[in-house]
Each structure stands twice: as C-alpha cells, then as structure tokens.
N, C-alpha and C positions, 0 to 999 in steps of 0.2 A: 417353669418347665420350658426349655427351648424347643424350636421347631422339630429338630431331630427326635427328641424325646416324645413329642406329641405324635409324630408319624409312627414311631416305634410302638406307641400304645395301640395303634390301629392294627398292628400285626407285624411280625418279623419280616414277612415277605414284602412289605411296603416300606420298611425302614430305610433301605439303601437307595431308593430313588432320589432322595434329597441329597444324600452324601455323595452320589456319583456325579452331581452337577459340577461342571467346570465353569468356564465363562459362557460358552455357547457350544452346543452340540447339535449336529444335524444327522438324522437317520432317514435315508431313502428306503422306502419299503418296496421290496420286490415280492417274492412269493412268501416271505416270512410273515407278513401281516403284523398286526399289533400284538400278537401273542408273545413277542420278544420283550414286551414291556411289563413292568410290575403290575399286579392287579389294580392297585389304586390309580395308576396312570391310565390303564385301559378303561376304567370306569369313568374317569374324568373326560377322557377323549370321546368315549361313546355318548355320554350325556351332552357334551358340547355339539357333537355332530347331529344328534337327534333334535335338540332344541333349535338348531339353525333352521330347521324346516318351518318354524313358526315366525320367522322374521317377516316384518312388514317393510318392504323396500321398493315402493312404487316409483321412486325417482332414480336411485342409483342402480337398482337391480343387483345389489351386492349383499348377499345373505351372510350374516355372521352369528354364530352361537358361542356362548361362554358358559362354563360350569366352574363354580367356586367350591372348594372344600373349605368350609368355614369352621370357626371355633365350635366346639361341641361335636365335631366330626360329622357334620351333616352337609349335604350338597345343596347348592343354590344356583339356579341357572337363569339365563336371560338371553334374549335375541334382540337384534337391532330393530328399532321402530322409527320409521321416518314419517314426518308430518309435513304438510304443505308450508308451514312457516319455517321449515329447515331447522327446527329446534328439537328434533327427535332424540332418541336415546341410542347410544352405542350398546352393543351386547354386553360389554364389560360393565357399563354403568347400570344396565338393567339387572345384571346378576348381583351387583353390589347393593342396589336398592332392595332386591329380593332378600338378600342376606340380612341387611339392617332391619327390614320390615319384620323379619322373624326373630329378631333379638340377638343375632350372632354379632360378635364384636370384631373378629379378626379373620383375615384370609390366610389359610395355611398353604393353599396351592390353587392354581387356576389353569384351565385349558380353554383355548380359543380356537374355533374351527371356522375356516372359510375356504372358498374355492380360490385357488391361487396357483398359477402356472409358473411363477418365477421364484417361489419359495418365500421365506421370511414372513410367515403368518403371525405377526406379532401385533400387540395393541398399539394404537396411535399414541402420540405424545400426551394428549390430554387424558387418555385412559390410563397411561402409565402413572401419571401423577395421582389419579384417583385410586389406583391399585396400591400405590405406595402409602397413601393415607391410612389404609386399613391392613397393612402387612408389615413384614420386616424385610430388610434388605436381601435376605437369603430366601425369600419366598419363591418357590418354583413356578415358572410359567411354561406351559406346554402349548406350543403352536402347532396346529394341525392343518396341513394343506390337503385339500380335496381336488381330485381331477374332474374332468367333465362328466364322468359317470358317478360322481359323488363318493368315490372310494378314496380312502386315505392313501396318499402316495409319498408323503414326506412328513416327518415330525421334527420339530425343533425344540430343544430344551434349554432353558436359561433361567435367570432369576431377575426379579424386579431391580435389584441392586446393579446388575450388569446393564440392564436397559435404561436405567435412570440413575447414573452415578452422581454422587454428591447431591442427592436430592434434598429439597427443603420441604418440610411438611409440618403437621401439627405438633410433632415432638420438638420442633425448633421454636415454637411460639411460647 
C-alpha cells in the first residue's frame, strides 16, 4: 500500500493533502487560520504547536515541537531537549524515538513547529537524514511558523524527497 492509499484509509477528507504537494508550497495565514487545511494537517500542526511548549532549551532559547503520523495511523510527538554537554535531542529526533519506542516502523507525515520570523520552518540537515531513514521520498513535511504571540502565521508544505534529494539511506546498504 503506497502512502496515498494509507492516507486515503484515514478518510477521504485527508486523502488529497498528500497529492496536492508540489515541490514546495507556502501559505501565509491571515484571517483564514488553519481551517483552510485538511483535518489531518490541522491535527498534526496543532499537536506540534502544543508539544513545543514542553521543549527544554536553556541555551538556545529556541523551542521546537514535532508531531509524526506513524504507521498504524497513530501520532508520536517530541520537543527539543538541550543538555549541558550540547548533545541534546532535536524535536524531530525526539518524535522519531517516541515512534520507534512504541513499535511503529514508518513516518507517514510530520509537522514541525517553531517561532520563526523569516519563514522556512523546516528540519535541519541532520534531522532530514533521520526523517528519510524512516520514510519515503514523498512523505509530507509541514513546517509551521509561529509569531511572537505563538499564533501560526505561515505554513510551508513539502516532502522529504524535495528537502533531501538523491538521499542515501538504509535502503542503499
């Protein structure tokens, strides 16, 4: 079953969010809010924004939350955790660890939320590689930019394949 079929199994109203992805799309939210997005996208974004509050960021003061829709159609979330040895976890890594700890194998979609005034709220290079390891090239990534009031002001939609083209992963070994 490919990703589109898996998403379609979640309900017809969610099926087209994957198929509408081009290479990269940006939505600036004015008075429309997130209601213009499909229910699955809304839930992923809301959970990423909510878990962001639990970030432990005493050094960078940069909170990030991530929510994964994993195989089995369950949600797994994580926030960044910084430590004095500078070997903390990024939110995406934390969410992947949560997913794997609960026995899920694959990422079907992910939302990442952060306060970001210049846009482009996407995973760093190392997290892109980790996301690729547990997903397919067309796995949707939803980047959520929050303003100073912690309201969503911009949403970026893309795929892991667009952010990490010609990736090398466990499938290549």
